[in-house]
N, C-alpha and C positions, 0 to 999 in steps of 0.2 A: 502496499499501499504506499508504503514513502517513494518508493521509486515513481509512483504513476502520485501523489499527489504533491512534489516538492524539485523544481528547477536545480535545487541542489541540496546532497544528502549533507549530512550535519558531520563535521568532524568524528564525532564520538562513534561512528559508524563501521567508519574508513583506516586500514593501518598500511603502509608501504609496508612490505615484505620487502623488496630490493628489487636493481634495477626497472624500474619502472612498473611492477609488478606490485598490484597491493589485493588488501585483501577485505570483503563487506563487509560486518560483523550483521547476520540480521538472527532472531529471535522469534521464535514461533512455538507453540503448545509448548510451550515448555522444552522447546529441544534448543540447542543452538547450534545454529549452519554458518559456512563461511563459503561466500564467494570470490574465486579469483576474475581479478579483471589486468586493463591498462586501457590509457587513454592513447588515443590515437589522430591525432596532427590537433595534438590541445581541445577538439571538439566532440571525438568523439568516443565512446565508451563499450569498448570491447568482452563481454562479459563469457569466461573462462570456465573449466570445471567450476565445481561443486563439493561441500560433503560437509558431513552431520560431523560436528567438532563434540568430543568426547574426553577429551585432553589437555589439560593448559596448555601444550606448547603445539603450536601444525606442526601436521607431520609433514616430516623431510620429503615424502614420494609424493605428497599433493602437491606439494610447490615445486616439483621435480616435473612430475607432469605436467603443472601449469606453465613450465615454462619453455617446453616439447610443446605446447600447442600457440604458445607464442612467438617461439621458430616458425613452427607449421604456418602462423598467418601469417609475418612475416614474410615469408620464402615465397606463399601464394601470390598475397597481394605485389610483390613487388616481380612475381615472372607473368601477373594481369598487365604490368605498367610496361612491359618492352615491344 
């Protein structure tokens, strides 16, 4: 609902992971979820993989998966611009 109703998501719901990868923090029905995203050309937000968070620390395998998706996204975008 927050993404539908707000032009800007409040900072308390967003964290920088590293290298331009961010996570959106969502609490729904008592569960905590994270969705990774990047900004593309400062205007477009591209949503990546998401997961239910069950531990305090964001799992490394989920971060790695998001970076793989990020790399694939930019490789595909670059190949389309040729």
